[in-house]
RODO-2510 file (C-alpha; in nm, 4 decimals, decimal comma):
residues 236
     n   res          X          Y          Z
     1     m     8,6709     9,4505     8,4536
     2     e     8,8796     9,4994     8,7643
     3     l     9,1790     9,3008     8,8330
     4     f     9,1659     9,3270     9,1858
     5     p     8,8869     9,2576     9,4440
     6     q     8,7545     9,5662     9,6250
     7     y     8,5305     9,6114     9,9188
     8     h     8,1741     9,5617     9,8382
     9     n     7,9844     9,7635    10,1022
    10     g     7,7183     9,6077    10,2807
    11     d     7,5381     9,5113    10,6236
    12     s     7,4834     9,1775    10,6280
    13     w     7,5801     8,9434    10,9011
    14     i     7,9122     8,8695    10,7539
    15     h     7,9696     9,2714    10,7061
    16     r     7,9224     9,3450    11,0808
    17     r     8,1645     9,0233    11,2292
    18     d     8,5176     9,1354    11,3482
    19     p     8,8185     9,1839    11,0971
    20     r     8,9958     8,9373    11,3420
    21     s     8,7139     8,6212    11,3110
    22     k     8,7406     8,7386    10,9362
    23     t     9,1155     8,6540    10,9494
    24     v     9,0405     8,3523    11,0812
    25     f     8,7653     8,2307    10,8692
    26     f     9,0482     8,3011    10,5609
    27     m     9,3103     8,1503    10,7363
    28     a     9,1152     7,8214    10,8151
    29     g     9,0028     7,8284    10,3987
    30     v     9,3908     7,8410    10,3304
    31     a     9,5025     7,5838    10,5786
    32     v     9,1767     7,3232    10,4175
    33     a     9,3410     7,4143    10,0694
    34     l     9,6817     7,3594    10,1272
    35     a     9,6882     7,0566    10,3603
    36     g     9,3509     6,8925    10,3431
    37     e     9,1886     6,6146    10,1315
    38     p     9,0610     6,6832     9,7962
    39     k     8,6622     6,5971     9,9779
    40     s     8,7800     6,8204    10,2578
    41     v     8,8831     7,0887     9,9845
    42     t     8,5916     7,0500     9,7988
    43     f     8,3396     7,0216    10,1276
    44     m     8,5532     7,3318    10,2444
    45     f     8,5068     7,5194     9,8857
    46     l     8,1077     7,4766     9,9761
    47     v     8,1590     7,6140    10,3191
    48     l     8,2614     7,9584    10,1172
    49     m     7,9997     7,9547     9,8867
    50     v     7,7342     7,9292    10,1307
    51     h     7,9470     8,2139    10,3397
    52     g     7,9285     8,4488    10,0144
    53     i     7,6044     8,3849     9,9656
    54     m     7,5364     8,4635    10,3052
    55     a     7,6786     8,8402    10,2220
    56     r     7,5047     8,8794     9,9043
    57     l     7,8651     8,9047     9,7184
    58     p     7,7497     8,9971     9,3831
    59     p     7,8999     8,7048     9,1047
    60     a     7,9899     8,9806     8,8702
    61     r     8,2631     9,0148     9,1092
    62     y     8,4460     8,7006     9,0454
    63     k     8,4959     8,6938     8,6441
    64     t     8,8703     8,8102     8,6239
    65     a     8,9209     8,5533     8,9318
    66     a     8,7119     8,3261     8,6896
    67     l     8,9178     8,3752     8,3889
    68     v     9,2511     8,3664     8,5283
    69     l     9,1388     8,0128     8,6796
    70     s     9,0430     7,8854     8,3856
    71     v     9,3361     7,9881     8,1560
    72     t     9,5600     7,8264     8,4913
    73     a     9,3321     7,4743     8,4848
    74     v     9,3799     7,4496     8,1195
    75     t     9,7631     7,4992     8,1762
    76     l     9,7866     7,2343     8,4281
    77     v     9,6198     7,0631     8,2431
    78     v     9,8647     7,0306     7,9762
    79     v    10,1501     7,0016     8,1278
    80     q    10,0248     6,7438     8,3316
    81     l     9,8587     6,5447     8,0232
    82     i    10,2272     6,5706     7,8852
    83     f    10,3764     6,4456     8,2133
    84     n    10,1981     6,2077     8,3419
    85     g     9,9365     6,0329     8,1187
    86     v     9,5604     6,1350     8,0718
    87     v     9,4048     5,9628     8,3797
    88     t     9,6992     6,1079     8,6476
    89     g     9,7199     6,4217     8,4914
    90     l     9,3311     6,5291     8,4919
    91     i     9,3151     6,3752     8,8939
    92     m     9,6457     6,5548     8,9439
    93     a     9,5330     6,9189     8,7711
    94     g     9,1615     6,8752     8,8922
    95     e     9,2920     6,8668     9,2455
    96     a     9,5391     7,1538     9,1799
    97     v     9,2785     7,3688     9,0732
    98     l     9,0896     7,2831     9,3523
    99     r     9,3076     7,3891     9,5833
   100     l     9,3942     7,6467     9,4210
   101     a     9,0457     7,7709     9,3905
   102     c     8,9863     7,7540     9,7181
   103     f     9,2357     7,9442     9,8179
   104     m     9,1464     8,2144     9,5470
   105     y     8,7681     8,2228     9,6613
   106     a     8,8700     8,2519    10,0438
   107     f     9,1037     8,5710     9,9383
   108     m     8,8207     8,7388     9,7713
   109     q     8,5747     8,6896     9,9892
   110     l     8,7891     8,8484    10,2699
   111     v     8,9036     9,1351    10,0946
   112     q     8,5407     9,1841     9,9794
   113     w     8,3682     9,1858    10,3266
   114     t     8,6452     9,3580    10,5292
   115     h     8,6473     9,7113    10,5067
   116     p     9,0330     9,7797    10,4607
   117     m     9,0628    10,0424    10,7686
   118     d     8,8997     9,7365    10,9490
   119     l     9,2209     9,5439    10,8664
   120     a     9,4061     9,9182    10,9888
   121     l     9,2061     9,8747    11,3500
   122     m     9,2814     9,4950    11,3577
   123     g     9,6592     9,6169    11,3479
   124     v     9,6319     9,8671    11,6125
   125     k     9,4226     9,6400    11,8383
   126     m     9,6655     9,3781    11,8332
   127     g     9,9426     9,6156    11,9396
   128     v    10,0994     9,7162    11,6036
   129     p    10,2133    10,0825    11,6076
   130     y     9,9215    10,2651    11,3725
   131     r    10,1988    10,3701    11,1076
   132     f    10,2549    10,0727    11,0116
   133     a     9,9074     9,8976    11,0618
   134     m     9,7738    10,1601    10,7761
   135     l     9,9921     9,9534    10,5550
   136     p     9,7104     9,7422    10,4232
   137     v     9,4886    10,0295    10,3538
   138     l     9,7403    10,2310    10,1748
   139     m     9,7601     9,9070     9,9491
   140     v     9,4677     9,8122     9,9290
   141     r     9,3598    10,1788     9,8352
   142     f     9,6389    10,2264     9,5614
   143     i     9,6243     9,9211     9,3764
   144     p     9,2795    10,0329     9,2016
   145     v     9,4681    10,3747     9,1218
   146     m     9,7526    10,1747     8,9592
   147     e     9,4722     9,9481     8,7556
   148     r     9,3096    10,2869     8,6305
   149     e     9,6697    10,4197     8,5420
   150     l     9,7819    10,0869     8,3137
   151     k     9,4474    10,1464     8,1413
   152     g     9,5552    10,4584     8,0375
   153     i     9,8779    10,3812     7,9626
   154     f     9,7901    10,0768     7,7257
   155     e     9,4918    10,3483     7,5584
   156     s     9,7484    10,5890     7,5449
   157     q     9,9925    10,3403     7,3839
   158     y     9,6856    10,2040     7,1336
   159     a     9,6726    10,5990     7,0372
   160     r    10,0457    10,6185     6,9369
   161     g     9,9964    10,3069     6,7103
   162     e    10,1156    10,0168     6,9282
   163     r     9,9210     9,7118     6,9315
   164     f     9,9053     9,4300     7,1767
   165     d     9,7372     9,1248     6,9630
   166     s    10,0553     8,8704     6,8930
   167     t    10,2974     8,7893     7,1471
   168     r    10,5945     8,9268     6,9392
   169     q    10,3782     9,2781     6,9836
   170     k    10,3120     9,2333     7,3963
   171     l    10,7474     9,1558     7,4257
   172     r    10,8127     9,4968     7,2286
   173     g    10,5483     9,7067     7,4013
   174     f    10,6268     9,5969     7,7316
   175     l    10,8835     9,8393     7,7976
   176     p    10,6572    10,1156     7,6654
   177     v    10,3747    10,0233     7,9090
   178     l    10,6392     9,9130     8,2120
   179     l    10,8346    10,2483     8,2339
   180     p    10,5225    10,4813     8,2182
   181     l    10,3753    10,2748     8,5030
   182     v    10,6418    10,3162     8,7087
   183     l    10,7270    10,6630     8,6858
   184     r    10,3211    10,7121     8,7792
   185     s    10,3527    10,4842     9,0994
   186     l    10,6295    10,6704     9,2158
   187     k    10,4379    10,9889     9,1312
   188     c    10,1301    10,8799     9,3087
   189     g    10,3336    10,7270     9,5844
   190     q    10,5601    11,0650     9,6337
   191     e    10,1516    11,2590     9,6585
   192     i    10,0712    11,0206     9,9106
   193     a    10,3168    11,0675    10,1100
   194     l    10,3083    11,4370    10,0577
   195     a     9,9641    11,4535    10,1349
   196     m    10,0092    11,2651    10,4606
   197     e    10,2417    11,4703    10,5932
   198     t    10,0897    11,7805    10,5334
   199     k     9,8058    11,5995    10,7996
   200     g    10,0509    11,5185    11,0412
   201     f    10,0291    11,1655    10,9891
   202     g    10,2544    11,0018    11,2669
   203     y    10,2917    11,3354    11,4398
   204     a    10,1299    11,1380    11,7648
   205     s    10,2013    10,8479    11,8980
   206     r     9,8786    10,7397    11,9570
   207     r     9,5452    10,8891    11,7571
   208     t     9,1749    10,8083    11,7272
   209     f     8,9593    10,6599    11,4421
   210     l     8,6418    10,7449    11,3158
   211     r     8,5484    10,3285    11,2803
   212     d     8,5706    10,1106    11,5675
   213     i     8,5455     9,7293    11,5415
   214     s     8,5162     9,4652    11,8500
   215     f     8,5028     9,1262    11,9126
   216     t     8,1551     9,0123    12,0136
   217     a     8,0614     8,6567    12,1382
   218     a     7,8918     8,5792    11,7553
   219     d     8,2349     8,6316    11,6669
   220     g     8,3801     8,4229    11,8888
   221     l     8,1361     8,1304    11,8042
   222     w     8,1733     8,1793    11,4354
   223     t     8,5910     8,1553    11,5294
   224     a     8,5387     7,8814    11,7124
   225     g     8,3848     7,6939    11,4508
   226     m     8,5425     7,7632    11,1723
   227     v     8,8926     7,6441    11,3760
   228     c     8,7112     7,2608    11,4614
   229     l     8,5540     7,2538    11,1238
   230     s     8,9228     7,3180    10,9363
   231     g     9,0647     7,0982    11,1887
   232     l     8,8047     6,8179    11,1259
   233     l     8,8913     6,8642    10,7349
   234     i     9,2496     6,8683    10,7824
   235     t     9,2659     6,5431    10,9806
   236     y     9,0005     6,3867    10,7923
***
């Protein structure tokens, strides 16, 4: 089960949209989640779900996020019940979970239906030097590698007799897991830097790309619709 959502290759109407319009869609969801009333946040969450269905994103990709959200919800409910009573605590915890779910869902959709290279192309189109525009691509590509490394470290520590069942065992095994992970991340970073240097990355001030993006009329209509919708939901 992956901790960080990955790009889901597809050919839906959503996948074909320009990354700039997808970014505006994400920002609209975040704005409503932060500034909207509970009814508005609920409506925006339904809008996000409809877009997820349109993009044909597999429901299994939300298992980790649902688990994290469930643990967070239980924690918020317990805290609010202690400090604000039953009725007020449940209302405040439910509102916080709803806003958090809207934010997480919008972020996961942006990552899953936007190719990492499109993020770099978006930065280049906006005038960012391609050496800096490639940073989001490297981050998205690097996180799954670290997840696999972390899994391998846990398996190695289990083979050496380490256990992570109780809280005490987790605290005791924190350093044996963290130190190899940090060292491995430094080694991976050095390998990536060496590979990019041997391929002449950054030598030319401008470069060509295999992929290309274009902001079409459909992107403009979708973007304008999401901006208007988020503005109405926030001021509602």
